[in-house]
N, C-alpha and C positions, 0 to 999 in steps of 0.2 A: 912638586911630590903629582904623581899621577892617580888618576881616579880611577876607584877601584870600580864604578860603572859608569855609565853616560847619563848625563841628566840634560843638555842642551845648555851648558852653562856657559860654554866657551865657543868662538867666532873668531878664530885666529888669534890675537894675542886679548880681547877683547875681550870681557865679561859680561853675563846679563846680572842685569840687577831683581833683585829678590822681588821688589816693591813694583816697579812699574814693568819687567820684564826686557827692559831696552838694556842694550850694549855700552859699555862702559870701561874709562880705562880701569887698570886693576888697581887695588888698594883706594881709590876715594869714593868720596861722599857724589851720591847720584846727583845728577845738577837736576834732573825733572823733576823727582819726587823725594828728593833731600833723605831716601834711604844711606842708613851706614852702608862702609864696602864690608862685604862679604864675601870668604874665597869662595873658589867655584868646587872645591871636596864639599863643602856646606850650602850649598845654593840648595837643595832637595831637603834639605832638612828646615832653613829657612821658608821655603814656599807653605811647607807642611804646616808648621808655627803661623805664618798668615793666616794658613785655614782657618788654625782654632781657636784664632782671635786677637794674635797678641799684634800688637799696636808696632810699624814696621819703624818708630822709634827709637823704642826700645831694641827693636829686633838684634842687634848686636851683642848687644850684654845678656839677653835671653840664652844667646846660642852658646856663648863662652860659660855661662854659667851652668849649661845642660850637659849631663851626667853622659862621658863617652857610649855607654849601650844604650842610650834612648836617643842620640845624636844619631849615632849607625842605623838604629832601626827606622828613624822617619826617611834617613835617605834611601836605604832600600826599596821603601814603600817607594816614595817618587820617581825612585829609577824604574819599576817594576811597570809605572806607569806612563811612563814616558818613552818605555820598549813599544811597547804598544803603538806610542804615535810615530816611531819608526817605523813600524810597520805601513803606516798610511803615509809616511815621509816617502819611503821608498816607492810606491808606487805612484807619487808625483811626481820623483825622481823619473821614471820609465815613461812619463809619458810629454818631458818635458822638450824632449831632444827634435818631437814634432810640433812644437810649439814657436813663434817667431818671437815672442816677448821672453825675457830672461827672468829672474827671481822669482819662480813659481815655490821652488823649495822654502828656500829664505822665507819666504811669505804664510806659508802653510805653518814652517817651527814657530815662529815668533807670533802665528794665531794659537797655537796650540798652548803655545808657553804661556800666554794670557789666561787660558782656560785650566790649565792644570792648577793643584791638584782640583780645582772644584768641578770638573766636567771629566769624566769614565771616558778616555778615548777607546774607539771601536776597536775590537779582538780580532774578530774572523778575518781571516787572509784569503785573499783572492787567488783560486785554482782554476785553471784553462781545464775546459773542456774538451771533447775531440773534434777537431775540426773548428776552434775556436782560438782568436789571437788573443793574447795579452788583453789588448786594451777593449776590444768588447766585452770580455771578462771583465774588466776593472768597470769597466761601463753598465753592467748588467748585476754585478755583485759587490762593487765596490764599497768598503766600510764607510765611507763618509761622500758625502755630497759634493766637496770640491772634486773628491776624486774622480767621481763621475759624470762632473762638468768637463774637469781637463781633459777625460777616455772622450768624450763628445768632441770637442775642440779640437784633437788630433785626429777623431778619423773625418773631423771635416775638411781639414787643411791636407788627410790623405786620399781627401775622396773617395771616401769608403763609408759613409754613415749610410745609416737606416734614420726613417722617418723620427723615429724617437730622439734619435742624437740629434738630428737638425733640430727641430723642436725644443731638445736642451739647450742649445745654441741658441736660437731666436730668446731664448726667456732669457739668456744672460745680457743680452742688451740692455733689460729694464733694470739693473742692477750697476753698482759702480765698483771701481777697481781695474785691478790687471783682467781679470777675466771679461768684465765685459770690453777692456780695449783686445783683448784676443778676439774676443768674437766678431768684433768689429772689420778685424784686418782677415779673419779666416772666410767672413762671408763674403769679403769683396776681392779673394784671390779667383784670378779669371772662370777656373775650372766650376768654382760654385756660383759664381754671381751667371755666368751665360742660363746656369738652370734657376736660378730664383728670384724670387717675383715678391720685393717687399713693399710691404705697406709706407705710407705716408711718414707716419709716425716712427715707424721703425729705420726708415732710410736717415731720418734728423738722429735718430737715436746714433745710428754708426757713423756721420758725419761729425757730432759731439765726442765720441767715447775715439774718432781719429785725430782729432785735433786733439785731446786730453796725450793719448799715447805719442803722438807727434811732439808735444812738447817735455813729455815725461823720459822718451827714449831717444835720445839723437842718434844711438846708433841704428834705430830701425827708423828712421825719418822717414826715408824711402817708401818701404811698406806703409806708414801712414798715409802720406802721401795719395798714395793710390787707391786707398780704403777711402780716403775724402773726395777725391776726382769724380770715383765711378757712384758712391752716394748722393753726390749734390747732382751731375751730370754737366759743371761748369766746369770753364778754364780754370789752370792751377792758377792760385795767387804766387806771390814772386818768392817767398819760401818754400812753398810747394813746390812749384815748379823747379827751383833749385835742387833740393832733394830729388826730383826725379829725375834731373841729368846729372847730377850722380850717382843716382842709381844706373844707368843705362852702363857706368863703367867698374859696377860692382863685378867682384867675384863670383857671385851668387847667379846659376845662369838662368834660375828660374823667377828673382826680380829683375835681372835683365829684360829678361820677356816681360813680363809684367808692366813697367816701367817703357817701353817701347809698344805696347798693347795701349795703352795710358796716352802717349805723347804722340799716338800715330807716326813712329821714329822709323823712315822705311830704311835705314842701312839698320838697325838693330832685328826690325821684322825679315830685314831680307837673309842675316845671318843664322836668325833662326830656322830656316827654312833646312838645313845642313843638320838639326838635330835630330838624335835617335830615338826621341818623344814622338811617335805620330802624331797625338795630340795636339803638340805645340805645333807638328809642320802643320797640319790642317788647320790651324787657327792664325798662325800667320799668313796663310794662303788667303784664306777670306778676308783677314783685315787689309793686304794689301789689295786684293779684287776690289776693297770697298774705296781704297784710295783711288785706284786706277793707273797702279804702277806699272810702269812700261817695263821696266825690268822683268818683270814678274809676265806680263802678257809675251814679250818676247821668249821667255824660258816655257812659257808653255806652249806655244806657236812651234817651237823649236821639238822641244823633249818632252813634253807633256804627255801622260796618259790619263787611262781613265778617271783612274782617282784624284790626281790633281785638274781634271776638268771639273769634277764635284764638286769639289773642295773649294774651286772658284767661285763656280756658279752661284752656290749657295748665297754669296754675298756682290756680287759683280751688280754694278747698277744698272738700273733699268728705266728709258730705255739705253742701250749698248753704245757706245762708241764704235766707229768704224774699225777701230786696230783690237778692240777686246773682241769684238764679233769675227773678224777675223780669224783672230787665235782661236777663239771658240769653233767656228768650222771647220778650219786646218786638223782640228785634233777629230772633230767628228768626222771628217771625212778619213781620217786613219782608220778608227775604231767604231764602225756605225752602230755594231752590234750591242754594246756596252753601253755605249753614250747618248741611246736616241731618245730614252726617255728623260733623263737628265738634260740634255739639252731643250726636249722640245717643253720640258717643266718652266726651265729659266725665259724660254723665249714668249710662251703663254702669262707671265706675268706683266706686260705690255700688249694691248691690242696695237694689232695689228698696224691699223689707219695713222697711230698717234705716231708712227715710225716717221722718222725725215726722208726723201725722198732718195737720197743717198743711200740711205740702210735697206729701201725699198727694193733697188738696184740691186745692193748686192745678195739678198734674200733669193731675189727670182733668177739672179748666176747659179748661186747654189741648189737650189730648187730645182732649175733645168738639167742641172750636169750631173747635181749626185742624187736627190732625193728619190726618184724614180727607183733606183736600185736598194732601197728601205724595206723592211718588211710592211706589210700593204696597211697593217692596224696603224704602224705608225703615221704612215703615211696621209691616213685620213683622218687622223689628228692634227694634223700640220694644215692638213686642206680645211678644218673646221675653225682654225685659228686666222688664218688670214683670208679665210670669205667669208668672218663673220658680221659684216657690214653689208647694205643693199648693193651700194656703190662696189661691189668686189668685182664684177663681172666685167667691168671697165677698167680696172686694174693692170697692168702686164703684169706684176710679179703677183696677185693672187691666178691668173692666167695659167703661169709658169708653176705654181702649186698642184692647180686643177689636171694640167697633164701629166706631170708627175705621178699624180695619185690613179689617171688612168692606165699609166704604165703598171703601175705595180699590182693594179686590180687583176690585169691580164694574167700575174702571177701569183696570184693568191692562192694555194692549194683550197678543196673543197670544205676543209674541215675548220679554215677560219671565214669561211663566206659569211656563215650566219651573223659569227659576232658585228664585222663587217659591214655589212647590210642593216645591223642595228644603231649603228652609229651615225652622230647625226649629219656628221659629214658626208654621209651617202645621200643623204636629200640633196644636199648644193652640190652636189657631185651630177646629180641626174639633172637638176634645175639649169646647171650650166654648161652641160654637153648639149653636145648634136649626133653625130651619125654612132660615135663609137659606142656611147650609153644604151643606144637601141641594140645594136650587137652585144653588151656584155648583158644586157636584160632577156635578150631571147636566153641566151647561153645559159645564165644561172638560174632563169625560171626552171630550166630542166635538171638543174644538179635538186634530187631530192633532199641533202644535207641543208639548201638554204633555198626552197622554194616556197615555203609556208612565209616566213618574215617577208619577202620579197615582195611575193605579190600582195601582203598587208602592206607594205609599205605604198605600193602601187595604188591599191583603192584608196589610203587615206592621203595620199601625194596632194590635193588641188587644195586643201586644207591650208596643208604644211606649204606648202607653195606661197600662199596669200597671207600668210603668217611672218615668211619671210619676207616676202617683199614682193608689191603690186607691180612693179616692173619685168618681173620674169613673165617671157609670153603666154599666153592663154592657149592652150592646145598641148601645152606640151605633157601634162599629165593621163592625156589620153594616147597621144603619139606612143609613149611611153606602153602604155596599158594593151595596145594592139599590138605593139612590138612582141612583147610577151605571149601575144595571141596566134599569134603566124604561125604557121607552118615551116618546118615539118616536127613530128614529136608532139603533137598537140596532145594527144590522148593523155599524157604526162602530165599536163596543168590543169588537166579538168578539174581533178579532186583539190589541190590547192587551191585554184581559182575561186570554186564554191563556197570551202572553209572561209576563207579570207572574207571573202561578200558578206558570209554569214554572221563573220565573230565583228564588223566593222558596223559602227551604229553614228559614224559620224554624217553630217548634212552640207557642211561647207564643200561647196567645188565638187556637188556629189553629178548635178544634173551635166556636168561636163563629160564625165566617164559614161553617164547612161545615154547622151548623145550620139558618143562615139559605137556604144554597142546596137546601138538602135540602126546606126546607118552602118554598118556591119551585117543587123540582120537582114536590111533591104537588101544590100546590093548583092548578098550570099548568100541563096537559097538552101545550099547544100549544109550549110552550118549552122541555120536556125536550129536545129532541136541542139545539138552542143551549146549554144550562147543560153539558149532559155533554160536549160540541166546547169551551167555555170554559172549563171546569173539569175537564179531563182528569186534572193530578194530582192531584185530589181524588174519582177517580172510586173508587177502593178505600173510601174511607171511606163515600161517597156509597153504593155497593154492600150492603155493609157492614151501613148504616141501610136499605137495603129488604129483605135478607133479615131481618131482625128483625122488621121491621113485615109483612111479606107471608111468613106457612108457604108456599102452594102453590109447588112452583118453575114448576107450567106458566105459569101467572100472571104470575111475575116475567118469565119467557120473553119472555112474549109482549110483556108491556110494552117491556122492554130491548131487544131486536132490533130493533124499529119505531123507535127513536129514538137509539142507540147509534153512535158512530161504525163506521163498514164493516171495520174492523181489529181488532171486539170479538167479530163473531161467531163465529168459531172458539173465542174462550175461554167465549163463553156457551154454545154446543155441548158443550165439553168438560166445564162445571160442568155442565149438566142430565144429561149421560147417563154420569158418571164415577162410577164403582164401585156403579153401582143395580142389581136383580136383571133377571132376565132378562122379567119379567113386566112389572115397571117398566118398561124398555125398550120395549117391544114400544109399552104405552100412548103414549111420548114420541115415537116416531119420527114420525108423521107432520105432527106438530110443526114438526121443525129440515126436514121435504122441503119442508113451503109456504114456511118463511123463507128456505129457499136457490134456490127458482123465485121470491120476490119479490128478491131482490137481485143475483142472477145476470147477469142485465143489464147494471146499473149495477156490481159487483164482482167481477171474476171468478174472480180468484185468490183473495182471501179467501172465499169463497163454496164453491170447493175445497177448502181449507184444511176449511172447518165438516164439508163434507160428508164429508171422511174421518176427520174427528174421530165420526161417525155408525157409518159402513160398519167402522169398527174395531171397536167394541164389539159389533156385531151380528155380525162375523163371529167374534169370540171368543164370544160365549154361542152362537153357532150351535154353535160344534167341541167346545162344553162338553156337549153332546146335549140339547140344546134343541129338541126337534123343532116343535113348535109354534111359532117363528119362522120356521119354512119359509115360510107363505104372505107373512110382512115379507119374506123374503129374494129371493121371487120378484116380487114388484110393485117391491123396487127394483131389482132386475136388470132389468126392463122398462121404467122411469123413468130408469135411467141414458144409457143412447146420447142422449137428447134432450139431458138436461141436458149431456154431455160434448161434443156438437154448440155448444151454448149459449155455453158456454167458450172454446171454441177461435175462436167467429166475436164475443165481446163485444172490445173493445178495451182494452188494459188503463191505468189511469189512473195519476197522476203521483204520486198519495196510495199506491199498492198499491207501491212498488217496494221495502218494505221485505218484499216476498213474490218473492224472487228467480227463484221458478216456481211451477206452480198442481201438485197432486199427483195429476192422473188416473194417473200410473201406480202411483202406492202405491195408488189406489183398486183398480187393474186388480188388482192382488196380491188384494185384500181378494175382491174378486169372482172371482180364479181360484180360490181355496182354497175360498170358500162354493160353488163350481160342483162343486167337487169334492165335496164332502162327501159327498152322494146315495153319488158310486162308492165312498170309501172306506166307507161304510156297507155294500153289498156286496163289499166286498172285506173284510169284518171277520172272516165266516166260515171263511176259506182262510186268513185269517193264523191264527186262531185252533187251525185244525185244524194247519198248521204249528209253530206254537207248540207246540203235544199232541204232534207226532209228535217234534221236538226235545227234547221233553220225557222219551219215553220211552225215544230211542237215549241220553239221556245218564244215563236211570235203569239202562238195561241198561248202558250201562258201567260203572256205578257198581258195578253188580253183578258184573260180571266182575271188575273189581279186587278187590272183597271175596273172590270163592271163591280168584283166586290169591291173597292174602294167607294166607285161611286155609290153602290147601292148602301155601306155604310153611312157614307153623307148624306143620302137620301133620310135613312132613319134618325140619321140624327136632327134632321131638320125637322122629320115627322115629330120626334121626342120634344123638339123643341117648341114646336108648335103646340104640340099639346103639354107642355108644362105653362106656355102662356095663355092656355084655355082652362085651365087649372087654377092658375093665380088671378083671370080674371073671376074663376069661379068663386074662389078662395076670398078676395077682395068681396065682392058680393055679398058672399056668407057671412064675413066680418062684418061686414056693412048692419047685415040683417041682426047679426048677433049682438052690435053693438046696439043695435036698437031696442033687442028685447032684450038684451042685461038692461039697458037704460032703463026700459018700463019695470021690470022685474026688481031693482035695488040696487044695493049696493054689492061690486064686484067681486066675485071670488077671490081669496087669495093666491100670489103668485106662486106661493110654495105648493099650495093644494095641487095648481096645472102641472108642476113640474114632474108630480107623482101620479095623474093622469094616464089611462092607456083607453084608446080608441075599441070599441066596442065592435072588435070584428075579428076573424078568427086568426091568434097569433101566427107569425111565419118569422122562419131563421134570417131572412131578409131585415126582418125590423130591427135583429140586434149585431146585425153583422155589422164590423168593424169598416167602414168603408173609406173615410177619410182617416189613417191613422197620425194620432199626434194632435187633431184637431180637440177644440172644445165639445163639438158637435161631429162625432165621429161616426155618429151610427143615425140610420133613416128616421127612428123611435124619436129620437134626442130633438131633429130637428124640426119633424113633427109638430114637437109639443112647443119650442118656441113660436113657430108659427101658430099656433096655437094659441098659445097665452098672449101674441101679440093682437090676438083675433078679438079676445074678450077685456083688452085690457087699452082704455086709451092713452098710456104713457108707454110709448117701444122702450123709451130710455130708461126707464125701471124694469122692465122684463129682461133687458140688455144689463144692468148691476145688478140682478137676482142670479141670472144663470153667468157670470164674471164673463161677460164678453163687453170688449168696446166696439165704436162704432167702425173703427178699421177693421176690426176682428170678424163684425158680423157681415160688414160688407165682402172679406175676402173669403169668408168660409161657404156666405151666402152663393158667390160667384162660382166656387168650386163644388157645390153639389149642383149648381147647375150645368157645370159640365159632366158630373158624373152622370147626372140623370139623361144627358147627351148621348153618352156612351152606351150604358145602360137603361133601354128603352124600358124594364122590369122596374126599375126604379121609381120611374114619375109614374107608371098604373099604380105602385102599391101607396107612392106616396098621395095619389089624387084620394085613393080609396080610405085613408087614416082620414083626410084632412073632411071627408065628405060623412065618414061616419059619426054617430055620436061619442063625446067621449063620458068617462066617469071619474 
């Protein structure tokens, strides 16, 4: 009976069990789950009943008792869901032709059979957009993860994958099953493996899945063996080796090539050279080159083209054999323009000094016969490779490369010379050469296109040669520099020379070049101005050599001011006249005035600065009292007006822009000071007289002050004597009073004495505070204490009654004595108060 709709129950003559979804023979109980037999037309209804909770052992009876209408309804519901599954299966079927392992469609059917009707299958269909193929659409918008996974695997097999697709395939390695095995095979295809860098764990997963595929799919054993060998990097085991050798005889061209690559099978690789796939041919050539295939090298030397050479050079072992080198050089000689860079890149993989003598000889022959006709930029790179070591000068092969470079440079167009000069090999060329390089440097230095970089190289060459090799002859840098300086057409190199010397900040080896310039300066007087202009940054070193060679400053001055830059005359004048004795100054000034006369019309401002540097020391020496300079001063004052007129009339050159003004105002200051010098001499006597008068006045004032001090001392001494006399009189009077008191009876109380006053006219001096802060601050209080002591036999009682200690009394008594010495009127008033009667 034909099924009214598709439900996935049949696969050939076998029927799917509704309990465990395995396929069994029709009409028998399932041997796996013991579910009873269900006709395929009722499979969908049976699955729906199981989903509703019916026990699988009662399933057959429930189906037989089910009403036909209900059975039809359940079957149609299941079939609708299976129709959605078929859409997913269709996408899987589209991917399967691009995969190596079979059974993905059946596996997808079985998986969804287990899930229905418990899981709803995806409904949307994949629809390609403009410019997108079906596999890309399935990967981006596939209805399920398995479809996207298989689409990514198919894309990797086709080598059309994106980063997301490749990441999806890598994630498959961490799973189990058919997809993981397919991922192991896809990632080890030679097109994919060449651009894949797997981690150690991923390689181990590939190895495990390849072994699983080898065991599970005998028909794909060769593919699995390829994957295992590539993942492990080990020689294949016996069973794997057998599968690989079987793969060499496969009808599948891709499999044959994969096996040939893994086994390094030369016949299989040579057969692949006839493939229509260019990538296959390229890979076969590279692998054969790595094997050193004589057949490949013979074909390369006879009929090889540029692409053939490039494919071979990528994998050709280094250092090469003579056979390989001959084949490569034979093709390079036929197509030098297209193969120059490729052959050179291959050769530079091995340092020249590590090559065998036989290979050196072959390179020497090729360089001498062929290399000189190649483009100069390529030849320079060959020279860099061949002369990398210090012993390169003594190597005949290296000399052959050097001679080829010289021939190529002679033919180099002007537009390429800048690049050639900046190449590192150009330094080696200059170091190893002789006469030819001197001629080349002279002509190239006059080429505006390369003059600046060439001269930059020449001024920095000593340091570079020292780093390259100490054995290179000293003086080579100087000879090359002077070769560029030689006539004719020297004017064209002056500005580049000046710029190169200014921009170079190196120190190493500079003395060699400066010595060469100084020797030129000495031998060729007519070139001195040009030398100083071009080598201005080295002027100080040349100047030091001039000072060491010439002891006479006037000779040096006369030599340099005539040839030096206009901006250096002020410095020369300052050097000539700095800190010289007045006699020497008088001898040198005429030479300065002559130099100023000669330079003023062309360089007015710098010349005015030079004259200022001469007038200032002249003014200084004159003001120091060197009257013998007066004739020189008078000549200068007479010469200056005409010089000033010429400065104001001469146009200012742009080269003098650093001089913001002339110094005529400053010179006039010196002139004014020198003009006033004689007047100051006449005024010196009056100044000395006034100084003497001031001295006498000060001396008189000092003597008056001394006299006043002595008078004050005498008055103080007189006051002291008077005070002593008064104390003596007081003491005598006290004695008399004590005697009188003793005769009169008991003493008067001390409190009454401190209230007593002398019977004399009161004065302000009596109550004036003489000692601020003291207990006896006024003269009256001091006199009362002394009066009380004179009438009392107990001085301590007097002190205690007045609030004085013995130390306080001693201090204040001494202070009153000093006060009376300073002010005699106190002594007089004190005597009056003590001698007067008291009430």
